[in-house]
C-alpha positions as CSV (number, residue, x, y, z in Angstrom):
1,M,2.0,14.8,-39.3
2,V,-1.8,14.7,-39.2
3,T,-3.0,15.1,-35.9
4,R,-5.8,13.3,-33.6
5,S,-8.3,16.7,-34.5
6,K,-7.0,17.0,-38.1
7,R,-8.5,13.1,-38.0
8,M,-11.7,14.1,-36.2
9,E,-12.6,17.0,-38.9
10,P,-14.6,15.2,-41.1
11,V,-16.2,12.9,-38.4
12,L,-17.2,17.0,-36.7
13,Q,-18.5,17.8,-40.2
14,V,-20.9,14.5,-40.7
15,A,-21.9,15.6,-37.0
16,D,-22.4,19.4,-37.9
17,G,-24.5,18.3,-41.2
18,R,-26.8,15.9,-39.2
19,Q,-27.6,18.0,-37.0
20,Q,-28.5,20.9,-39.4
21,Q,-30.4,18.4,-41.1
22,A,-32.3,17.5,-37.8
23,A,-32.8,21.0,-37.2
24,Q,-34.5,22.0,-40.7
25,R,-37.0,19.0,-40.1
26,L,-37.6,20.5,-36.5
27,G,-38.7,23.7,-38.1
28,Q,-40.6,22.2,-41.1
29,S,-42.3,20.1,-38.5
30,Q,-42.9,23.4,-36.3
31,Q,-44.4,25.2,-39.5
32,T,-46.6,22.4,-40.3
33,L,-48.2,22.5,-37.0
34,D,-48.9,26.1,-36.8
35,E,-50.4,26.0,-40.2
36,R,-52.5,23.1,-38.6
37,L,-53.6,25.3,-35.3
38,N,-54.5,28.2,-37.6
39,R,-57.0,26.0,-39.9
40,L,-58.2,24.5,-36.7
41,E,-58.7,28.2,-35.1
42,E,-59.9,29.0,-38.6
43,L,-62.9,26.8,-38.8
44,S,-63.7,26.4,-35.1
45,S,-63.8,30.3,-35.7
46,Y,-66.6,29.9,-38.8
47,R,-68.5,27.2,-36.7
48,D,-69.0,29.5,-33.7
49,E,-69.9,32.1,-36.1
50,Y,-72.2,30.0,-38.6
51,A,-74.1,28.3,-35.1
52,L,-74.4,32.1,-34.0
53,H,-75.9,33.3,-36.8
54,F,-78.2,29.7,-36.9
55,E,-79.5,30.5,-33.9
56,S,-80.8,34.1,-34.5
57,R,-82.2,33.2,-37.5
58,S,-84.2,30.0,-36.2
59,G,-86.7,32.3,-34.3
60,L,-87.1,34.4,-37.7
61,G,-89.8,31.7,-39.0
62,M,-87.0,29.2,-40.6
63,T,-88.2,26.4,-42.9
64,A,-87.8,22.8,-41.3
65,L,-85.7,22.1,-44.7
66,S,-83.3,25.2,-43.6
67,A,-83.4,24.8,-40.6
68,R,-82.1,20.5,-41.9
69,D,-79.2,22.5,-43.8
70,Y,-78.3,24.8,-41.6
71,R,-78.0,21.5,-38.7
72,L,-75.9,19.4,-41.6
73,F,-73.5,21.9,-42.5
74,L,-72.3,22.8,-38.9
75,H,-72.5,18.9,-38.6
76,R,-70.0,18.5,-41.7
77,L,-68.4,21.8,-39.6
78,N,-67.9,19.7,-36.3
79,E,-66.5,16.8,-38.6
80,A,-63.5,18.9,-40.3
81,I,-63.2,20.0,-36.9
82,E,-62.6,17.0,-35.3
83,Q,-60.2,15.9,-38.5
84,Q,-58.3,18.7,-38.1
85,A,-58.2,18.6,-34.5
86,R,-56.4,14.8,-35.2
87,L,-54.0,16.3,-38.3
88,V,-53.0,18.7,-34.9
89,E,-52.1,15.9,-33.0
90,T,-50.7,14.5,-35.7
91,A,-48.5,17.8,-36.5
92,R,-47.0,18.2,-32.6
93,R,-45.8,13.9,-32.4
94,E,-43.9,14.7,-35.0
95,L,-42.5,18.0,-33.7
96,E,-41.5,16.2,-30.6
97,T,-39.7,13.1,-33.0
98,S,-38.2,15.9,-34.6
99,R,-37.2,17.8,-31.6
100,G,-35.8,14.5,-30.4
101,H,-33.7,13.7,-33.3
102,W,-32.0,17.2,-33.3
103,V,-31.2,17.6,-29.7
104,E,-29.8,13.8,-30.0
105,A,-28.0,14.5,-32.7
106,R,-27.1,18.2,-31.2
107,G,-25.7,16.6,-28.3
108,K,-23.7,14.0,-30.2
109,T,-22.2,17.2,-32.2
110,T,-21.6,19.1,-28.8
111,A,-19.5,15.2,-28.3
112,L,-17.8,15.7,-31.1
113,N,-16.5,19.2,-30.2
114,R,-15.1,18.0,-26.4
115,V,-13.3,15.0,-28.3
116,V,-12.0,17.7,-31.0
117,E,-10.7,20.9,-28.6
118,Q,-9.3,18.3,-26.2
119,F,-6.9,16.6,-28.4
120,Q,-6.3,20.1,-29.6
121,R,-5.5,20.8,-26.1
122,E,-2.9,17.6,-25.4
123,E,-1.2,18.6,-29.0
124,L,-0.8,22.5,-28.1
125,R,0.6,20.6,-24.9
126,Q,2.8,17.8,-26.6
127,Q,3.5,21.0,-29.1
128,D,4.3,23.4,-26.0
129,R,6.7,20.2,-23.9
130,R,8.5,19.8,-27.1
131,E,9.4,23.0,-27.9
132,Q,10.7,23.6,-24.6
133,F,12.7,20.7,-24.9
134,E,14.6,22.2,-27.9
135,Q,15.2,25.2,-26.3
136,D,16.4,23.4,-22.9
137,D,18.6,21.4,-25.7
138,R,20.0,24.4,-27.7
139,S,20.3,26.1,-24.4
140,G,22.3,23.0,-22.9
141,R,23.9,22.8,-26.4
142,V,25.5,26.4,-25.9
143,S,26.8,26.7,-22.3
144,R,28.5,23.0,-22.7
145,S,30.2,24.5,-25.8
146,I,31.1,28.1,-23.8
147,G,32.7,26.0,-20.5
């Protein structure tokens, strides 16, 4: 006889697989966010160093052309930083979405595990009752055959 807990095993396996996939996507989303944050930090640091260098050279008789080139490059760096900041925000939203999917999948897996455990406890109680009934029945037959 196939028990209810055994019939639930394929369902539990599917839910577990979905939870694992959601966990992998969550990990990938976290990695993407970390990479984008690092890149943003690198760009910001480079811009700060470049601006500091520009300020230190500006008093040393830079030509108008050199000053314009510095400002233009600094402007491009700021645009790159803004773009990277947008990528960071996109990665944060994706991470939160992934986290939500993982939490949902984990909740379903946990609930299914509880159901299977409840089925197993019920099946064990039924088996214990059957065994007790059989033992009582044997004891009753033995005492009737003796008496």
